[in-house]
C-alpha positions as MATLAB code, in Angstrom:
seq = 'MIAMTFKPNPRKGQRGKYLDIAICLHPEFEQVEGSGKDRNQIFQDQRLGVAHAAHDYGKFDRTEAPSD';
ca = [
      95.834   93.735  103.017;
      95.596   94.720   99.348;
      92.322   93.492   97.347;
      92.559   93.809   93.775;
      89.174   93.500   91.747;
      89.035   92.921   87.604;
      85.970   93.968   85.902;
      85.853   92.967   82.255;
      83.529   94.389   79.635;
      83.617   91.386   76.596;
      83.057   92.509   73.144;
      79.769   91.814   71.771;
      79.560   88.367   70.725;
      82.882   87.493   72.688;
      81.209   86.624   76.417;
      81.003   83.117   75.812;
      84.686   83.050   74.949;
      86.013   85.111   77.457;
      83.918   82.384   79.763;
      85.302   79.574   78.334;
      88.963   81.004   78.577;
      88.286   81.736   82.059;
      86.842   78.456   83.195;
      90.292   76.760   81.797;
      92.682   79.026   83.168;
      90.911   79.157   86.738;
      92.966   75.677   88.361;
      96.187   77.857   87.068;
      95.052   81.314   87.285;
      98.105   82.667   90.066;
     100.732   80.672   87.625;
      99.827   82.254   84.215;
     100.010   85.656   82.968;
      97.601   87.299   80.948;
      97.573   87.127   76.911;
      97.559   90.433   75.537;
      96.400   89.274   72.268;
      93.306   87.746   73.860;
      92.778   91.009   76.214;
      93.109   93.016   73.108;
      90.563   90.651   70.568;
      87.722   89.872   73.591;
      87.569   92.803   75.647;
      86.425   96.170   74.436;
      87.277   97.466   77.785;
      88.229   96.461   81.346;
      89.092   97.970   84.600;
      91.510   96.969   87.542;
      91.032   98.110   90.679;
      93.550   98.120   93.762;
      92.495   99.332   97.051;
      93.949   99.047  100.860;
      91.463   97.124  102.909;
      90.260   99.017  106.085;
      89.428   96.098  107.836;
      90.447   92.422  107.558;
      88.867   89.732  109.896;
      87.226   86.500  109.616;
      84.644   84.113  111.047;
      86.530   83.639  114.356;
      89.368   86.323  114.303;
      86.962   89.468  114.772;
      89.495   91.503  116.300;
      89.269   94.639  113.493;
      85.306   93.874  112.421;
      83.346   96.519  113.185;
      80.900   96.901  115.604;
      77.331   95.132  114.703;
];
């Protein structure tokens, strides 16, 4: 499994605009491509992390769960 995290750092005074956009796009998150214009105007910086999961388990399938 591959995990991705996105850590935005909105510009000063732009956090509300970022959150408004995020709320509007949430239902379409997986279908909408990012907007370069908004990204450059709203964010001072951003980080995207990609990692390989060492363990992948759920509430019922505990095959890969570390021991308690």
